[in-house]
N, C-alpha and C positions, 0 to 999 in steps of 0.2 A: 513260758517263753514262746514267742511266735516262731513260725517256720524260718529256718536259716536258708540262705539262697542255694546251697549245694546239697541239701538233704535229698536222699535218694540216689546220689552219685557215688559210685564205688571206684576207688583208686587202688591199683596194685602198685605198691611203692617199692622200687628196687634201689632207692637212693641211700647214700651213706655220708657220714661226716657232717657237713654243715649246709652247703648250698642247697642240695636236694632235700634233705630233711626240713630245712626252713620253708621251702616251697610247700611240701606236703603238710607241714604244721598249719600253714595258712589255710589250705584246703580243708583240713580237719576242723579248724576253728569256724569255717563257714558252713559246716554241717556235713561234709562228705565223710563216707566211711572209708578210712584210709587203712589198708592192710599192709603193714611193713613186712617185706619178705627178706629173710636173712638165711644164710646157710650155716649149719653147725660148724662147717670148716672155714667159712669166710663171712664173718659177721661185720656189722657196722663197728669199725675199730674204736669209735668214740665211746662205745659201751664200757671199754676197759681203761679209758683215759680219765685220770684224776678221779678215781672213785672215792666215796666216803670211806675214811680209814676204819679199820677194825671190823670189817664185815666179811662174811663168808662168800656170799653171792655178789662179788664186787662188780660183775658184769651187769647187774641190775641196779647198781647204786652210784652211777656217775651223774653228778649234777649237770654236767655238760649235755649228756645224752638225754636226760629227763627234760631239759629245757626245750629241746628242739623236736621231741617226739611224743609229747603229750597228746592225748585224745586220739591215739592210733591203736590199732590192734597188731599183734605179732604172730606170724606163722613162720615156721622154719622149713626150708626146702633146699636140698642140695641140687642146684640147677645144673651142675656138670654131669649129674647122673641122669640117664634117660627117664627114669621114673619120676625124679624130681622135676625135670623139664616138662614132662607130660602133665603133671599135676598143676604146674604153673600155667600152662596153656588152658587147662580147664578153668582155672581161676580167671584168666583173661576173658574167656567166653562169658563170664558172669560179671565183668567189670566194664567201666566206661573209659577209664584212663589208665595208661601205664606210664610211669615216669622213672627215669634212671639217670644217674650221673657217672656211669662207668667211663673208663677210657674209651675212645671212639670205636675201637674194634671189638670190644668185649661182647656186646650183645649179639653181634653176628656170629662170633665164635661159639657162643652158647646155643646157636641155632634158634635165636629168638628175635631176629630182625623184624622190621616193620611188615614186610610182605608175609612172613610166617604168622605174625600176630593177626594180620588182616584175613588170612585164610580161616582163622578160628572165630574172628569177630569182625565183620565187614566194616562196622562204623567205629572201630576202636580208635582212640586218640593216644598217640605215643609222643612223649616229650623226652628228647635226649639232651642232656646237659653236659656234654663233654667240655672240658676246659677250653679247647681250641676248635671245637666244632667237629662235624663228621667228615669233612672234606679238607683238602689243603695239605701242604707239606708238614704241618705240625699236628696233624690229626691224632697221631699215636702218642703224643706227649701227655704226661700226667700233669695236671694243673691244680694245685691247691691255692687257696686264697692269696698268700703272700706272693706266689709266682704270678698269678693273674694280675695283681696290682702292678708289679714291676713291668709286665709286658703290655699293659694297657696305657702307659704314659703317665700314670699318676705320680711317679717319682719326680717329674718335672715341676709338680706343684707342692709336694710335701717337703722338698728341699734336701739339703745335705748337712751332715754333721761337721764338726771341726776337723775331722780326719778326711773329709772329702767323700765319704761314703754316702750314697743316697739313702734317705730314710723311708721306711714304710710307715703306714699310718698308726701302727700299734695294735691294730686288729685286722683280721683278714676281711677287709671291707668288701672285696669282690664277692664273697660268699652270700651274704644276706641280700645284696641287691640283685644278684643272679636268681636267688630263690624267689624274691618278689616278682621278678620278671617272668619266671616260669609259672608261678601261680596265675599271673595275668594271662599268660599264653593259654593255659588250660581253660580259663573262663571264656576267652574269645573262641577257642575251638569248640567248646560246648554250645555256645550261642550259634556258631556256624552250623554245627551238626543239627541243632534244633530246626534251623531254617532249611537245610539242604538234605539232611539225612546222611551226610557223608562224614567219615572220620577224618583224621589228619595226622601227619607226621611233622613234628616241629623240631628243627635242628637249632638248638639254642646254645651258642658258644658263650661261655662265661666271660671270656676275654673281651668279646665284642660288646657285651652288656656293660662291662666296666668302662670301656672306652667311650660309650655314648654319654656317660655322665660328665665328661670333661670336655665337651664340644667347644666351649668358648676358648679353651687353651689351644685346641687344635686349629681353630680359625685364626687365632692370633699368630701362631707359629707359621701357618701356611701363607697368610696374607701379608703380615708385617715382617716375616722372616726374623723374628726375634724370640729369644728364650724368655719365658715369663719370669720376672724378678721375684725373689723370695722376700716377702714383706713381713713375715711373722704375723703378728696380730694387727698390723696396720692395713689400711685400705688405700687403693690407688686414688679414689675419688674423694673420700671424706677424711676430715681431721678435726680434732684428735679422735683416735680409735685405739682401743687396746684392752688389756686385762690388767687390773690394778690390785696391788696387795692390800688386804684389809686386816683388821684386828683379829688375832687368833693365828694358830699355826696352820699354814698352807690354806689360807682363806683368801678368795679373790672375787672381784666383781668385774664384769665385762661392760664396757661403755662404748657407745658409738654416736658420734655427733654428725648429723647429716646436713645441717643448715646453719646460717649465721644466727638465727633466732634460738636454735637449740644450744648453740655455744654460749650466747648471752645468758641463757637460763642456767647452764652448767656453771659458768664463771661466778654468777651470783650465789649459787647453791654452795660452792666450795669456799666462799669468802674471798674471791679474787675478782672484784668488779673492775680492777685496773686492767684486766685482760679482756674484758667483755667486748671491746670494739674491734678485736682482731678479725681481719678478713680471712677467707679460706687460704689464699696464697701465703699469708703471714702465719697462719696456724700450721700449715705444712712445713714452712721453713723453721718454725720454732717448736716442732713436735716434741723433741726431747725435753725441752724446758716445760712445756705444758704437761707432759706425762709426770714430771716431778711435782708440779703444782697439784695435779689431781691426786696423786698418791699421798701427798702430805695430808690431804683431807681423808681419803679412804682408809688409810692405815690406822686411823683413830677410832673407826667404827666397824661393826660387823657387816659382812656383805649384804645380808638381807635388808639391813637398815639403809645402807648406801643405795641399794636398788630402789627401795620404797621412796626415799627422799627424792631421787632423781626422776623416777617415774611420775611422781606427784606434780612435778613442774614440766613434764613433757619431754624428758630426755630418755632415750632408749637405754636401759640398763637392766642387768640381771645378775644374780649371784652365780658363780661357777660352782657346779655341784658335782661331786665325785660319785663313783659307783656305790659307795656306802651310804652317803647322805641322801641320795636320791630315793631310797626306800622310805624315808620319812618326809619327803617333800609334801607340804600341806595340800597343794593343788592336786597332785596325783593321788594322795590318800582320799581327798574329798570326792574324786571321780572314780574311786574304787578300782584304780588301775592295777593294784597288786592283789594277787590271789594266792592263798596258801592251800595247796592240794595235799590231801592225805596220801601217803604212800606206804605199801605193806612192808618195805624194807628200809625206809629212810625216814628221818624226821622231816616234817613239813617245813618248807621255806617259801619266801615270797617270790612269786614269778609274775612277769608282766602279762596282762590280758591282751586280747586283740586290740590293735589301734583303731579298728573300724567300728564305729558306733552306728548301726543301721537304724533307720526310722522304724522298720517293721520287726526288728529283732536285736537282741543285745548279746552278741557272741561273748562267751566267757569260758575259760578252761573247765572241762567237766571231769577229767580223770587223769591220773598220772600216766607217764610213759609206760608202755607195756613191758612186763617181764619177758625175758627171752622165751619165745615159744608159748607165751601165756594163752594164746587163743588157737593153739593147734587143733584141739578137739572141735571147737566152734567152727573153724574154717574147713578143716579136712572132713569132718563128719557132717556137721550141720549144713555147710554150703556145697561141698563137693561130693557128699554122699558116701564117704568111706566108712567101713565098719571099724570097730575098736580093734579087731584082730588085724585088719590091714594096717592100721596106724601103728600098732605094736610091731609089726614086721618091718615097717619103714624105719621105726626108731632103732630096731636091732641092726638094720643095715646102714645106719648113720645118715639116712636121707632126711630124717626128721629128728630134732633134738630138743632137749630142755635146757641145755647149757652149751656154750661155745666149747669146741674141742681144743684142748691144750692152751686155754686162755691164761693170761697172767696180767696183773695190774700194770697199766701203763703201756701195754703193747698188744 
């Protein structure tokens, strides 16, 4: 494998749950040495969330944790203790980047704010990913993905249920997009440091990242003074457009017609040439009728067949693929998108590889997520120069550990 772009970069990773670990996973995929720092008393809570059943070390056997923390190393340090704090600062001296997604006030309360870090490493890059940023009246709020969604305006697009309650997307969408933004911020800061020799402090508010992704809705609301209508699977400009039932249980195909010519081809393909001459205004007015006509054809065949037939005549169409079927998607399999990593405590399962395919390198997952404290000796002894006796003393004092203190599955 050729050299990955972030090889030689070391990241001290204080992140937890999803947004931050997603960012550092990207950095690790790009070749950075990411050292995940957890406390025996305050670990990444995802370690104990939905673990593989029937295992003793459940904190090492969470599918969720393993997906977002592969290719990293693990060291445990109790940062609230002066000895643990000092060891972390020694790690900072040997690192390029520190990234954290604590509540806005936590890093300063630990005595590890940006100015403190700069005293130990003048060109250190710090990325803080507090949900609402490091300043402002909401700075001390705790923000998880579902909260970020609702406070970023996304509910105006996802719509409301029959009971009038606004819907969330079904996934904590704010987390991975904030993580991707943080990884990009690190890359930009490293480029700047290379040019100027200066470090950086990046205040990245997850709520603001989420809000930037729905700018069109903000413009519409501010300029037109109107609430975006909820169109379901339909589009304001094109018709017909939707998701149509196919042969088989819970099988669907998505179809989008963007022009009169595409409509003529679709009408011919479904055996309804009598509808082929309809103009766009007519198609919009008769959308329900056209949906029934399309579905009368699609429900007789499988979604992959429907998509192939329509694509062959130039109509945009694709099968709707669920999270189970996607593992066997022929295109993703052919591109070797799925990778099964061996794990010392779990059976291997297919995980997605990096979406970036670089001309000079092919990033691919290299190792499973680290066991709790798996690299304590490597980091504390090999990197920071502690003796085995000193490490043993730290373990006896609860500053370093091999297992979370008082952990239980699911909490």
